[in-house]
A tleap script that builds the chain and sets N, CA, C and O, in Angstrom:
source leaprc.protein.ff14SB
mol = sequence {
  NMET MET ASN TYR GLY LYS ILE PHE TYR VAL
  ASP ASP ASN PRO LYS SER ARG ARG LEU LEU
  THR SER VAL ILE SER SER SER GLY PHE GLU
  VAL ILE SER ALA GLY ASP PRO ILE GLU ALA
  LEU SER ARG ILE ARG LYS GLY CYS PHE ASP
  LEU PHE LEU LEU ASP TYR GLN MET PRO HIE
  LEU THR GLY SER GLN LEU ALA ARG LYS LEU
  LYS ARG THR ARG PRO ASP VAL PRO VAL VAL
  LEU ILE SER GLY LEU ALA ALA LEU PRO PRO
  PHE GLU LEU ILE SER VAL ASP ALA HIE LEU
  GLY ARG GLY ALA THR LEU ASP GLU LEU LEU
  ASP THR MET ARG ASP LEU ILE GLN SER ARG
  PRO ASN PRO ALA ALA THR GLY ARG PRO SER
  LEU GLU LEU GLY ARG ALA CALA
}
set mol.1.N position { 6.552 22.873 0.385 }
set mol.1.CA position { 6.951 21.150 0.043 }
set mol.1.C position { 5.814 20.765 -0.874 }
set mol.1.O position { 4.746 21.272 -0.531 }
set mol.2.N position { 5.763 20.016 -1.930 }
set mol.2.CA position { 4.796 19.184 -2.952 }
set mol.2.C position { 3.944 18.264 -1.916 }
set mol.2.O position { 4.411 17.733 -0.908 }
set mol.3.N position { 2.629 18.185 -2.359 }
set mol.3.CA position { 2.046 17.093 -1.840 }
set mol.3.C position { 1.664 16.151 -3.006 }
set mol.3.O position { 1.093 16.356 -4.078 }
set mol.4.N position { 2.251 14.888 -2.338 }
set mol.4.CA position { 1.831 13.849 -3.838 }
set mol.4.C position { 1.039 12.977 -3.433 }
set mol.4.O position { 1.120 11.942 -4.095 }
set mol.5.N position { 0.125 12.948 -2.426 }
set mol.5.CA position { -0.921 12.400 -2.447 }
set mol.5.C position { -1.380 11.842 -0.961 }
set mol.5.O position { -0.406 11.624 -0.241 }
set mol.6.N position { -2.426 11.616 -0.463 }
set mol.6.CA position { -2.749 11.125 1.121 }
set mol.6.C position { -2.549 9.571 0.865 }
set mol.6.O position { -3.119 8.888 0.014 }
set mol.7.N position { -1.513 9.134 1.893 }
set mol.7.CA position { -1.355 7.491 1.574 }
set mol.7.C position { -1.756 7.196 3.157 }
set mol.7.O position { -1.401 7.876 4.120 }
set mol.8.N position { -2.529 6.091 3.180 }
set mol.8.CA position { -3.301 5.497 4.516 }
set mol.8.C position { -2.255 3.904 4.634 }
set mol.8.O position { -2.574 2.960 3.911 }
set mol.9.N position { -1.022 3.770 5.611 }
set mol.9.CA position { -0.230 3.097 5.545 }
set mol.9.C position { -0.414 2.068 6.953 }
set mol.9.O position { -0.473 2.465 8.117 }
set mol.10.N position { -0.467 1.011 6.601 }
set mol.10.CA position { -0.505 0.120 7.987 }
set mol.10.C position { -0.004 -0.943 7.936 }
set mol.10.O position { -0.072 -1.834 7.090 }
set mol.11.N position { 0.705 -0.830 9.201 }
set mol.11.CA position { 1.960 -2.346 9.611 }
set mol.11.C position { 1.593 -2.183 11.233 }
set mol.11.O position { 1.241 -1.201 11.886 }
set mol.12.N position { 1.786 -3.326 11.528 }
set mol.12.CA position { 1.314 -3.626 13.286 }
set mol.12.C position { 2.918 -3.635 13.845 }
set mol.12.O position { 2.974 -3.732 15.071 }
set mol.13.N position { 4.092 -3.559 13.232 }
set mol.13.CA position { 5.238 -3.535 14.118 }
set mol.13.C position { 5.470 -1.528 13.745 }
set mol.13.O position { 5.713 -0.963 12.678 }
set mol.14.N position { 5.278 -1.015 15.011 }
set mol.14.CA position { 5.393 0.409 15.326 }
set mol.14.C position { 6.727 1.265 15.327 }
set mol.14.O position { 6.710 2.495 15.283 }
set mol.15.N position { 8.007 0.424 15.385 }
set mol.15.CA position { 9.127 1.192 14.824 }
set mol.15.C position { 9.571 1.109 13.332 }
set mol.15.O position { 10.523 1.751 12.890 }
set mol.16.N position { 8.875 0.348 12.668 }
set mol.16.CA position { 8.758 -0.006 11.389 }
set mol.16.C position { 7.793 1.371 10.463 }
set mol.16.O position { 7.935 2.174 9.541 }
set mol.17.N position { 6.766 0.904 11.511 }
set mol.17.CA position { 5.656 2.547 10.771 }
set mol.17.C position { 6.375 3.601 11.743 }
set mol.17.O position { 6.807 4.145 10.727 }
set mol.18.N position { 6.672 4.045 12.325 }
set mol.18.CA position { 7.354 5.106 12.427 }
set mol.18.C position { 8.132 5.715 11.631 }
set mol.18.O position { 8.007 6.867 11.216 }
set mol.19.N position { 9.385 4.561 11.277 }
set mol.19.CA position { 10.812 5.181 10.138 }
set mol.19.C position { 9.919 5.252 8.962 }
set mol.19.O position { 10.127 6.245 8.264 }
set mol.20.N position { 8.890 4.386 8.520 }
set mol.20.CA position { 8.257 4.542 6.988 }
set mol.20.C position { 7.259 5.857 6.929 }
set mol.20.O position { 7.342 6.728 6.063 }
set mol.21.N position { 6.443 5.844 7.847 }
set mol.21.CA position { 6.173 7.249 7.589 }
set mol.21.C position { 6.846 8.519 7.679 }
set mol.21.O position { 6.471 9.526 7.080 }
set mol.22.N position { 7.638 8.466 8.281 }
set mol.22.CA position { 8.615 9.835 8.544 }
set mol.22.C position { 8.999 9.652 7.486 }
set mol.22.O position { 8.030 9.872 6.758 }
set mol.23.N position { 10.317 9.216 6.545 }
set mol.23.CA position { 10.270 8.899 5.295 }
set mol.23.C position { 9.575 8.921 4.333 }
set mol.23.O position { 10.183 9.244 3.313 }
set mol.24.N position { 8.084 8.622 4.160 }
set mol.24.CA position { 7.335 8.623 3.373 }
set mol.24.C position { 6.651 10.531 3.144 }
set mol.24.O position { 6.365 11.121 2.102 }
set mol.25.N position { 6.592 11.031 4.660 }
set mol.25.CA position { 6.301 12.325 4.991 }
set mol.25.C position { 6.970 13.130 4.113 }
set mol.25.O position { 6.582 13.613 3.049 }
set mol.26.N position { 8.117 13.228 4.731 }
set mol.26.CA position { 9.563 14.093 4.392 }
set mol.26.C position { 9.488 13.885 2.699 }
set mol.26.O position { 9.692 14.692 1.792 }
set mol.27.N position { 9.237 12.944 2.686 }
set mol.27.CA position { 9.310 13.083 0.770 }
set mol.27.C position { 7.971 13.573 -0.059 }
set mol.27.O position { 7.845 13.282 -1.248 }
set mol.28.N position { 6.960 14.352 0.670 }
set mol.28.CA position { 5.974 14.606 0.186 }
set mol.28.C position { 4.451 14.164 0.255 }
set mol.28.O position { 3.542 14.801 -0.276 }
set mol.29.N position { 4.291 12.985 0.980 }
set mol.29.CA position { 3.073 12.671 1.072 }
set mol.29.C position { 2.818 12.985 2.505 }
set mol.29.O position { 3.499 13.185 3.510 }
set mol.30.N position { 1.688 12.949 2.221 }
set mol.30.CA position { 0.334 12.983 4.227 }
set mol.30.C position { 0.698 11.675 3.719 }
set mol.30.O position { 0.924 11.089 2.660 }
set mol.31.N position { 0.632 11.428 5.429 }
set mol.31.CA position { 0.801 10.016 6.134 }
set mol.31.C position { -0.417 9.389 7.141 }
set mol.31.O position { -0.416 9.656 8.343 }
set mol.32.N position { -1.396 8.575 6.557 }
set mol.32.CA position { -2.143 8.405 8.129 }
set mol.32.C position { -1.854 7.262 8.389 }
set mol.32.O position { -1.694 6.734 7.289 }
set mol.33.N position { -1.587 6.132 9.577 }
set mol.33.CA position { -1.114 5.134 9.667 }
set mol.33.C position { -2.035 4.142 10.919 }
set mol.33.O position { -2.447 4.712 11.929 }
set mol.34.N position { -2.218 3.032 10.758 }
set mol.34.CA position { -2.610 2.277 11.514 }
set mol.34.C position { -2.037 1.413 11.396 }
set mol.34.O position { -1.499 1.002 10.368 }
set mol.35.N position { -2.043 0.603 13.265 }
set mol.35.CA position { -1.393 -0.351 13.602 }
set mol.35.C position { -1.921 -1.934 13.143 }
set mol.35.O position { -1.160 -2.864 12.876 }
set mol.36.N position { -3.433 -1.987 13.125 }
set mol.36.CA position { -3.553 -3.219 13.084 }
set mol.36.C position { -5.215 -3.324 11.618 }
set mol.36.O position { -6.111 -2.499 11.444 }
set mol.37.N position { -5.047 -4.231 11.125 }
set mol.37.CA position { -6.082 -4.197 9.978 }
set mol.37.C position { -7.364 -3.804 10.404 }
set mol.37.O position { -7.950 -2.841 9.908 }
set mol.38.N position { -7.956 -4.706 11.554 }
set mol.38.CA position { -9.417 -4.129 11.856 }
set mol.38.C position { -9.655 -2.654 12.211 }
set mol.38.O position { -10.656 -2.018 11.879 }
set mol.39.N position { -8.350 -2.064 13.107 }
set mol.39.CA position { -8.782 -0.882 13.070 }
set mol.39.C position { -8.583 0.175 11.595 }
set mol.39.O position { -9.119 1.256 11.349 }
set mol.40.N position { -7.690 -0.556 10.859 }
set mol.40.CA position { -7.835 0.312 9.515 }
set mol.40.C position { -9.302 -0.449 9.088 }
set mol.40.O position { -10.252 0.140 9.605 }
set mol.41.N position { -9.530 -1.117 8.619 }
set mol.41.CA position { -11.143 -0.950 8.564 }
set mol.41.C position { -11.741 -0.040 8.643 }
set mol.41.O position { -12.018 0.743 7.734 }
set mol.42.N position { -12.090 0.018 9.931 }
set mol.42.CA position { -13.022 1.502 10.737 }
set mol.42.C position { -12.648 2.179 10.391 }
set mol.42.O position { -13.540 3.027 10.372 }
set mol.43.N position { -11.386 2.787 9.796 }
set mol.43.CA position { -10.435 4.224 9.790 }
set mol.43.C position { -11.151 4.708 8.003 }
set mol.43.O position { -11.464 5.747 7.421 }
set mol.44.N position { -11.127 3.133 7.691 }
set mol.44.CA position { -11.172 3.913 6.157 }
set mol.44.C position { -12.447 4.503 5.498 }
set mol.44.O position { -12.465 4.939 4.347 }
set mol.45.N position { -13.614 4.471 6.418 }
set mol.45.CA position { -14.649 5.167 6.054 }
set mol.45.C position { -14.637 6.333 6.278 }
set mol.45.O position { -15.350 7.015 5.543 }
set mol.46.N position { -13.924 6.969 7.251 }
set mol.46.CA position { -13.476 8.523 7.915 }
set mol.46.C position { -12.545 9.228 6.845 }
set mol.46.O position { -11.866 10.160 7.276 }
set mol.47.N position { -12.416 8.868 5.364 }
set mol.47.CA position { -11.135 9.489 4.810 }
set mol.47.C position { -11.372 8.962 3.348 }
set mol.47.O position { -11.939 7.952 2.932 }
set mol.48.N position { -10.653 10.143 2.633 }
set mol.48.CA position { -10.325 10.117 1.701 }
set mol.48.C position { -8.687 9.990 0.949 }
set mol.48.O position { -7.935 10.948 0.768 }
set mol.49.N position { -8.423 8.665 0.618 }
set mol.49.CA position { -6.930 8.543 0.393 }
set mol.49.C position { -6.792 8.026 -1.162 }
set mol.49.O position { -7.606 7.450 -1.883 }
set mol.50.N position { -5.392 8.475 -1.403 }
set mol.50.CA position { -5.015 8.174 -2.431 }
set mol.50.C position { -4.298 6.979 -2.755 }
set mol.50.O position { -3.994 6.765 -3.928 }
set mol.51.N position { -4.060 6.349 -2.038 }
set mol.51.CA position { -3.061 5.330 -1.977 }
set mol.51.C position { -3.133 4.456 -0.656 }
set mol.51.O position { -3.096 5.044 0.425 }
set mol.52.N position { -3.264 2.691 -0.714 }
set mol.52.CA position { -3.203 2.465 0.755 }
set mol.52.C position { -1.804 1.709 0.530 }
set mol.52.O position { -1.452 1.251 -0.557 }
set mol.53.N position { -1.325 1.669 1.294 }
set mol.53.CA position { 0.225 0.530 1.848 }
set mol.53.C position { 0.173 -0.143 2.539 }
set mol.53.O position { -0.092 0.527 3.537 }
set mol.54.N position { 0.216 -0.841 2.747 }
set mol.54.CA position { 0.162 -2.061 3.634 }
set mol.54.C position { 1.414 -3.343 3.531 }
set mol.54.O position { 1.914 -3.851 2.528 }
set mol.55.N position { 1.699 -3.642 5.163 }
set mol.55.CA position { 2.650 -4.898 5.086 }
set mol.55.C position { 1.966 -5.641 5.283 }
set mol.55.O position { 0.906 -5.533 5.900 }
set mol.56.N position { 2.668 -7.063 4.538 }
set mol.56.CA position { 2.007 -8.214 4.046 }
set mol.56.C position { 1.192 -9.026 5.589 }
set mol.56.O position { 0.041 -9.290 5.939 }
set mol.57.N position { 2.928 -9.226 6.296 }
set mol.57.CA position { 2.505 -10.224 7.730 }
set mol.57.C position { 1.795 -9.257 8.685 }
set mol.57.O position { 2.391 -8.269 9.115 }
set mol.58.N position { 0.308 -9.579 9.079 }
set mol.58.CA position { 0.710 -9.109 10.244 }
set mol.58.C position { -0.713 -10.107 11.265 }
set mol.58.O position { -0.875 -11.286 10.953 }
set mol.59.N position { -1.542 -9.535 12.323 }
set mol.59.CA position { -2.285 -10.627 12.942 }
set mol.59.C position { -3.774 -9.840 12.486 }
set mol.59.O position { -4.068 -8.649 12.380 }
set mol.60.N position { -4.700 -11.361 12.234 }
set mol.60.CA position { -5.790 -11.071 12.252 }
set mol.60.C position { -6.013 -10.949 10.695 }
set mol.60.O position { -7.067 -11.480 10.344 }
set mol.61.N position { -5.170 -10.296 9.525 }
set mol.61.CA position { -5.566 -10.276 8.164 }
set mol.61.C position { -4.203 -10.372 7.807 }
set mol.61.O position { -3.391 -10.070 8.681 }
set mol.62.N position { -3.870 -10.657 6.925 }
set mol.62.CA position { -2.456 -10.470 6.004 }
set mol.62.C position { -2.944 -9.439 5.393 }
set mol.62.O position { -4.143 -9.159 5.408 }
set mol.63.N position { -1.720 -8.527 4.571 }
set mol.63.CA position { -1.924 -7.697 3.577 }
set mol.63.C position { -2.678 -7.838 2.844 }
set mol.63.O position { -3.463 -6.968 2.466 }
set mol.64.N position { -2.602 -9.442 2.303 }
set mol.64.CA position { -3.188 -9.741 1.052 }
set mol.64.C position { -4.464 -9.560 1.247 }
set mol.64.O position { -5.145 -8.838 0.519 }
set mol.65.N position { -4.868 -10.135 2.152 }
set mol.65.CA position { -6.720 -10.242 2.553 }
set mol.65.C position { -7.249 -8.913 2.872 }
set mol.65.O position { -8.436 -8.821 2.559 }
set mol.66.N position { -6.620 -7.574 3.534 }
set mol.66.CA position { -6.993 -6.366 4.004 }
set mol.66.C position { -7.132 -6.059 2.523 }
set mol.66.O position { -8.179 -5.503 2.191 }
set mol.67.N position { -6.419 -6.280 1.775 }
set mol.67.CA position { -6.500 -5.586 0.257 }
set mol.67.C position { -7.638 -5.954 -0.771 }
set mol.67.O position { -7.992 -5.468 -1.846 }
set mol.68.N position { -8.013 -6.880 -0.096 }
set mol.68.CA position { -9.192 -7.216 -0.942 }
set mol.68.C position { -10.444 -6.810 -0.043 }
set mol.68.O position { -11.431 -6.348 -0.615 }
set mol.69.N position { -10.443 -6.913 0.886 }
set mol.69.CA position { -11.549 -6.012 1.614 }
set mol.69.C position { -11.505 -3.943 1.331 }
set mol.69.O position { -12.358 -3.104 1.621 }
set mol.70.N position { -10.826 -3.864 1.005 }
set mol.70.CA position { -10.037 -2.362 0.808 }
set mol.70.C position { -10.619 -2.040 -0.192 }
set mol.70.O position { -11.338 -1.042 -0.238 }
set mol.71.N position { -10.335 -3.130 -1.558 }
set mol.71.CA position { -10.424 -2.753 -2.928 }
set mol.71.C position { -11.864 -3.123 -3.076 }
set mol.71.O position { -12.489 -2.592 -3.994 }
set mol.72.N position { -12.445 -3.941 -2.311 }
set mol.72.CA position { -14.531 -3.629 -2.319 }
set mol.72.C position { -14.825 -2.902 -2.110 }
set mol.72.O position { -15.869 -2.694 -2.728 }
set mol.73.N position { -14.393 -1.598 -1.058 }
set mol.73.CA position { -14.899 -0.944 -0.518 }
set mol.73.C position { -14.387 0.703 -1.276 }
set mol.73.O position { -15.199 1.628 -1.297 }
set mol.74.N position { -13.001 0.862 -1.840 }
set mol.74.CA position { -12.489 1.568 -2.790 }
set mol.74.C position { -11.553 1.389 -3.939 }
set mol.74.O position { -10.429 1.830 -4.179 }
set mol.75.N position { -12.633 0.357 -4.767 }
set mol.75.CA position { -11.618 -0.436 -5.929 }
set mol.75.C position { -10.546 0.678 -6.597 }
set mol.75.O position { -9.356 0.408 -6.761 }
set mol.76.N position { -11.177 2.030 -6.972 }
set mol.76.CA position { -10.069 2.651 -7.356 }
set mol.76.C position { -8.960 3.173 -6.924 }
set mol.76.O position { -8.220 3.806 -7.676 }
set mol.77.N position { -8.677 2.955 -5.535 }
set mol.77.CA position { -7.546 3.481 -4.571 }
set mol.77.C position { -6.471 2.346 -5.048 }
set mol.77.O position { -6.826 1.177 -5.202 }
set mol.78.N position { -5.421 2.687 -5.220 }
set mol.78.CA position { -4.046 1.625 -5.530 }
set mol.78.C position { -3.691 1.357 -4.492 }
set mol.78.O position { -3.434 2.197 -3.630 }
set mol.79.N position { -3.582 -0.084 -4.320 }
set mol.79.CA position { -2.700 -1.130 -3.251 }
set mol.79.C position { -1.301 -1.136 -2.986 }
set mol.79.O position { -0.919 -2.040 -3.728 }
set mol.80.N position { -0.329 -0.712 -2.415 }
set mol.80.CA position { 0.705 -1.302 -2.508 }
set mol.80.C position { 1.025 -2.287 -1.401 }
set mol.80.O position { 0.756 -1.958 -0.245 }
set mol.81.N position { 1.587 -3.492 -1.657 }
set mol.81.CA position { 1.802 -4.034 -0.245 }
set mol.81.C position { 3.197 -4.205 -0.484 }
set mol.81.O position { 3.578 -4.396 -1.638 }
set mol.82.N position { 4.278 -4.144 0.781 }
set mol.82.CA position { 5.413 -4.794 1.160 }
set mol.82.C position { 5.318 -5.590 2.295 }
set mol.82.O position { 4.511 -5.599 3.225 }
set mol.83.N position { 6.890 -6.660 1.880 }
set mol.83.CA position { 6.928 -7.707 2.716 }
set mol.83.C position { 8.647 -7.900 2.470 }
set mol.83.O position { 9.408 -7.493 1.592 }
set mol.84.N position { 8.848 -8.788 3.793 }
set mol.84.CA position { 10.239 -8.894 3.716 }
set mol.84.C position { 10.264 -10.355 2.504 }
set mol.84.O position { 11.437 -10.669 2.304 }
set mol.85.N position { 9.462 -11.079 1.863 }
set mol.85.CA position { 9.643 -12.006 1.409 }
set mol.85.C position { 9.633 -10.846 -0.719 }
set mol.85.O position { 9.001 -9.893 -1.173 }
set mol.86.N position { 10.868 -11.910 -1.313 }
set mol.86.CA position { 11.172 -11.424 -2.853 }
set mol.86.C position { 9.953 -11.739 -3.813 }
set mol.86.O position { 9.852 -11.311 -4.963 }
set mol.87.N position { 8.832 -12.741 -3.014 }
set mol.87.CA position { 8.027 -12.913 -4.183 }
set mol.87.C position { 7.132 -13.282 -3.485 }
set mol.87.O position { 7.469 -13.926 -2.492 }
set mol.88.N position { 5.929 -13.079 -3.668 }
set mol.88.CA position { 4.744 -13.801 -3.116 }
set mol.88.C position { 3.595 -14.799 -4.356 }
set mol.88.O position { 3.352 -14.389 -5.491 }
set mol.89.N position { 3.146 -15.871 -3.883 }
set mol.89.CA position { 2.208 -16.420 -4.908 }
set mol.89.C position { 1.299 -15.593 -5.572 }
set mol.89.O position { 0.817 -14.571 -5.083 }
set mol.90.N position { 0.991 -16.175 -7.039 }
set mol.90.CA position { -0.354 -15.100 -7.379 }
set mol.90.C position { -1.613 -14.246 -6.848 }
set mol.90.O position { -1.919 -13.055 -6.897 }
set mol.91.N position { -2.287 -15.584 -6.241 }
set mol.91.CA position { -3.783 -15.481 -5.710 }
set mol.91.C position { -3.148 -14.869 -4.390 }
set mol.91.O position { -3.918 -14.980 -3.437 }
set mol.92.N position { -1.678 -14.115 -4.020 }
set mol.92.CA position { -2.061 -13.233 -2.668 }
set mol.92.C position { -1.868 -11.596 -3.526 }
set mol.92.O position { -2.005 -10.596 -2.822 }
set mol.93.N position { -1.610 -11.445 -4.765 }
set mol.93.CA position { -1.439 -10.385 -5.154 }
set mol.93.C position { -2.766 -9.843 -6.089 }
set mol.93.O position { -2.787 -8.781 -6.711 }
set mol.94.N position { -3.831 -10.817 -6.025 }
set mol.94.CA position { -4.544 -10.364 -7.021 }
set mol.94.C position { -5.262 -8.771 -6.407 }
set mol.94.O position { -5.423 -7.955 -7.314 }
set mol.95.N position { -5.595 -8.392 -5.298 }
set mol.95.CA position { -6.009 -7.300 -5.522 }
set mol.95.C position { -5.056 -5.905 -4.858 }
set mol.95.O position { -5.324 -4.939 -4.145 }
set mol.96.N position { -3.692 -6.493 -5.622 }
set mol.96.CA position { -2.382 -5.572 -4.948 }
set mol.96.C position { -2.408 -5.023 -6.268 }
set mol.96.O position { -2.941 -5.619 -7.204 }
set mol.97.N position { -1.705 -3.615 -6.408 }
set mol.97.CA position { -1.527 -2.872 -7.784 }
set mol.97.C position { 0.330 -2.932 -7.433 }
set mol.97.O position { 0.921 -2.506 -8.425 }
set mol.98.N position { 0.916 -3.179 -6.757 }
set mol.98.CA position { 2.697 -3.649 -6.527 }
set mol.98.C position { 2.289 -3.954 -5.387 }
set mol.98.O position { 1.518 -3.639 -4.480 }
set mol.99.N position { 3.258 -4.861 -5.808 }
set mol.99.CA position { 4.384 -5.677 -4.529 }
set mol.99.C position { 5.905 -5.578 -4.656 }
set mol.99.O position { 6.655 -6.044 -5.513 }
set mol.100.N position { 6.144 -4.879 -3.621 }
set mol.100.CA position { 7.690 -4.257 -3.468 }
set mol.100.C position { 7.926 -5.386 -2.232 }
set mol.100.O position { 7.203 -5.485 -1.240 }
set mol.101.N position { 8.845 -6.028 -2.464 }
set mol.101.CA position { 9.413 -7.188 -1.521 }
set mol.101.C position { 11.347 -6.945 -1.338 }
set mol.101.O position { 12.148 -6.030 -1.526 }
set mol.102.N position { 11.384 -8.335 -0.885 }
set mol.102.CA position { 13.147 -8.045 -0.433 }
set mol.102.C position { 13.980 -7.387 -1.642 }
set mol.102.O position { 13.763 -7.544 -2.843 }
set mol.103.N position { 14.862 -6.706 -1.111 }
set mol.103.CA position { 15.485 -6.536 -1.953 }
set mol.103.C position { 15.138 -4.747 -2.720 }
set mol.103.O position { 16.030 -4.189 -3.358 }
set mol.104.N position { 13.815 -4.108 -2.516 }
set mol.104.CA position { 12.984 -2.997 -3.122 }
set mol.104.C position { 14.006 -2.188 -1.904 }
set mol.104.O position { 14.527 -2.445 -0.819 }
set mol.105.N position { 13.881 -0.919 -3.001 }
set mol.105.CA position { 14.611 0.127 -2.171 }
set mol.105.C position { 13.692 1.089 -1.734 }
set mol.105.O position { 12.577 0.925 -2.228 }
set mol.106.N position { 13.836 2.421 -0.661 }
set mol.106.CA position { 12.625 3.368 -0.700 }
set mol.106.C position { 12.653 4.105 -2.271 }
set mol.106.O position { 11.705 4.382 -3.007 }
set mol.107.N position { 13.591 4.230 -2.396 }
set mol.107.CA position { 13.446 5.028 -3.884 }
set mol.107.C position { 12.533 4.231 -4.952 }
set mol.107.O position { 11.771 4.687 -5.804 }
set mol.108.N position { 12.799 3.127 -4.688 }
set mol.108.CA position { 11.534 2.483 -5.486 }
set mol.108.C position { 10.208 2.114 -5.104 }
set mol.108.O position { 9.407 1.467 -5.779 }
set mol.109.N position { 10.037 2.626 -3.863 }
set mol.109.CA position { 8.946 3.023 -3.066 }
set mol.109.C position { 7.796 3.652 -3.386 }
set mol.109.O position { 6.644 3.466 -3.776 }
set mol.110.N position { 8.689 4.586 -3.017 }
set mol.110.CA position { 8.510 6.089 -3.832 }
set mol.110.C position { 7.838 6.487 -4.903 }
set mol.110.O position { 6.699 6.903 -5.116 }
set mol.111.N position { 9.182 6.178 -5.795 }
set mol.111.CA position { 8.615 6.514 -7.273 }
set mol.111.C position { 7.094 5.046 -8.027 }
set mol.111.O position { 6.427 5.075 -9.061 }
set mol.112.N position { 7.142 4.004 -6.869 }
set mol.112.CA position { 5.937 3.205 -7.403 }
set mol.112.C position { 4.844 3.722 -6.868 }
set mol.112.O position { 3.818 3.389 -7.461 }
set mol.113.N position { 4.622 4.799 -5.463 }
set mol.113.CA position { 3.644 5.000 -5.046 }
set mol.113.C position { 3.269 6.255 -5.536 }
set mol.113.O position { 2.115 6.667 -5.417 }
set mol.114.N position { 4.180 6.910 -6.093 }
set mol.114.CA position { 3.650 8.499 -6.875 }
set mol.114.C position { 3.533 8.182 -8.198 }
set mol.114.O position { 3.317 9.162 -8.912 }
set mol.115.N position { 3.628 6.825 -8.917 }
set mol.115.CA position { 3.697 6.627 -10.491 }
set mol.115.C position { 2.062 5.743 -10.369 }
set mol.115.O position { 1.455 5.286 -11.337 }
set mol.116.N position { 1.710 5.692 -9.235 }
set mol.116.CA position { -0.005 4.543 -9.315 }
set mol.116.C position { -0.928 5.987 -8.686 }
set mol.116.O position { -2.153 5.929 -8.792 }
set mol.117.N position { -0.372 7.097 -8.121 }
set mol.117.CA position { -1.418 8.045 -8.052 }
set mol.117.C position { -1.240 9.168 -9.047 }
set mol.117.O position { -1.750 10.279 -8.898 }
set mol.118.N position { -0.641 8.885 -9.861 }
set mol.118.CA position { -0.712 9.963 -10.794 }
set mol.118.C position { -1.292 9.242 -12.232 }
set mol.118.O position { -1.531 9.943 -13.215 }
set mol.119.N position { -1.466 7.949 -12.242 }
set mol.119.CA position { -2.052 6.905 -13.011 }
set mol.119.C position { -3.249 6.610 -12.845 }
set mol.119.O position { -4.001 6.056 -13.646 }
set mol.120.N position { -3.537 7.097 -11.428 }
set mol.120.CA position { -5.020 6.469 -10.612 }
set mol.120.C position { -5.871 6.543 -11.838 }
set mol.120.O position { -5.961 7.644 -12.382 }
set mol.121.N position { -6.603 5.369 -12.422 }
set mol.121.CA position { -7.667 5.241 -13.472 }
set mol.121.C position { -9.220 5.865 -12.846 }
set mol.121.O position { -9.536 6.218 -11.709 }
set mol.122.N position { -9.790 5.830 -13.799 }
set mol.122.CA position { -11.228 6.544 -13.848 }
set mol.122.C position { -11.804 5.422 -12.938 }
set mol.122.O position { -11.703 4.245 -13.285 }
set mol.123.N position { -12.774 5.998 -11.067 }
set mol.123.CA position { -13.488 4.640 -10.581 }
set mol.123.C position { -13.988 3.687 -11.536 }
set mol.123.O position { -13.914 2.565 -11.035 }
set mol.124.N position { -14.468 3.655 -12.702 }
set mol.124.CA position { -15.398 3.364 -13.295 }
set mol.124.C position { -14.214 2.260 -13.885 }
set mol.124.O position { -14.800 1.187 -13.751 }
set mol.125.N position { -13.020 1.988 -14.398 }
set mol.125.CA position { -12.509 1.222 -14.765 }
set mol.125.C position { -11.970 0.411 -13.969 }
set mol.125.O position { -11.555 0.742 -12.858 }
set mol.126.N position { -11.907 -0.844 -14.479 }
set mol.126.CA position { -11.691 -1.689 -13.839 }
set mol.126.C position { -10.467 -2.968 -14.665 }
set mol.126.O position { -10.247 -2.589 -15.815 }
set mol.127.N position { -10.010 -3.752 -14.467 }
set mol.127.CA position { -8.968 -5.109 -14.861 }
set mol.127.C position { -7.440 -4.352 -14.693 }
set mol.127.O position { -6.515 -4.974 -15.216 }
set mol.128.N position { -7.163 -3.328 -14.151 }
set mol.128.CA position { -6.047 -2.902 -14.269 }
set mol.128.C position { -4.952 -3.981 -14.134 }
set mol.128.O position { -5.193 -4.707 -13.171 }
set mol.129.N position { -4.016 -4.259 -14.682 }
set mol.129.CA position { -2.556 -5.274 -14.582 }
set mol.129.C position { -1.881 -4.983 -13.034 }
set mol.129.O position { -1.626 -3.878 -12.555 }
set mol.130.N position { -1.700 -6.150 -12.488 }
set mol.130.CA position { -1.367 -5.830 -11.325 }
set mol.130.C position { 0.368 -5.433 -11.400 }
set mol.130.O position { 0.587 -5.300 -12.604 }
set mol.131.N position { 1.249 -5.269 -10.880 }
set mol.131.CA position { 2.511 -4.628 -11.202 }
set mol.131.C position { 3.420 -4.813 -10.182 }
set mol.131.O position { 3.239 -4.003 -9.273 }
set mol.132.N position { 4.912 -6.071 -9.878 }
set mol.132.CA position { 5.351 -6.904 -9.032 }
set mol.132.C position { 6.987 -6.197 -9.254 }
set mol.132.O position { 7.599 -6.182 -10.323 }
set mol.133.N position { 7.400 -5.720 -8.129 }
set mol.133.CA position { 8.694 -5.371 -8.279 }
set mol.133.C position { 8.925 -5.474 -7.054 }
set mol.133.O position { 8.076 -5.191 -6.209 }
set mol.134.N position { 10.582 -6.064 -6.660 }
set mol.134.CA position { 11.115 -6.157 -6.332 }
set mol.134.C position { 11.679 -7.872 -6.038 }
set mol.134.O position { 11.990 -8.509 -5.031 }
set mol.135.N position { 11.628 -8.073 -7.047 }
set mol.135.CA position { 11.545 -9.818 -7.419 }
set mol.135.C position { 13.355 -10.206 -7.338 }
set mol.135.O position { 14.331 -9.733 -7.921 }
set mol.136.N position { 13.196 -11.188 -6.412 }
set mol.136.CA position { 15.247 -11.603 -6.487 }
set mol.136.C position { 14.704 -12.566 -7.713 }
set mol.136.O position { 13.700 -13.269 -7.821 }
set mol.137.N position { 15.977 -12.244 -8.714 }
set mol.137.CA position { 16.438 -13.153 -9.579 }
set mol.137.C position { 16.821 -14.827 -9.478 }
set mol.137.O position { 17.241 -15.425 -10.468 }
savepdb mol mol.pdb
quit
């Protein structure tokens, strides 16, 4: 099976984490997961990742707050934020490369992850625009 990249997935909901980890793994990605943003921050130093996949609503830090911290450490690694909301305020997406909310499909998530990994910029590049998907009309 093709390996599309190594994903670091953070979600405090164990059922969601197990299910999405299984789907993403069976779609050709390697997945490392954490159940809490604080745990994620300590584990990030121990590995190389191609993409961060973050749940928005978590205790201690929101996915947006975690994204800001991760981007300070690894600015070249794309961040995908998933949420049950159709849209988030722009300030929540400052450090996010893509937001998939209510209405987004698993195929959209997988395609977005592949696209972001394949188009990963040079680590010295900055100012990459944010992509927001899954918005309700």
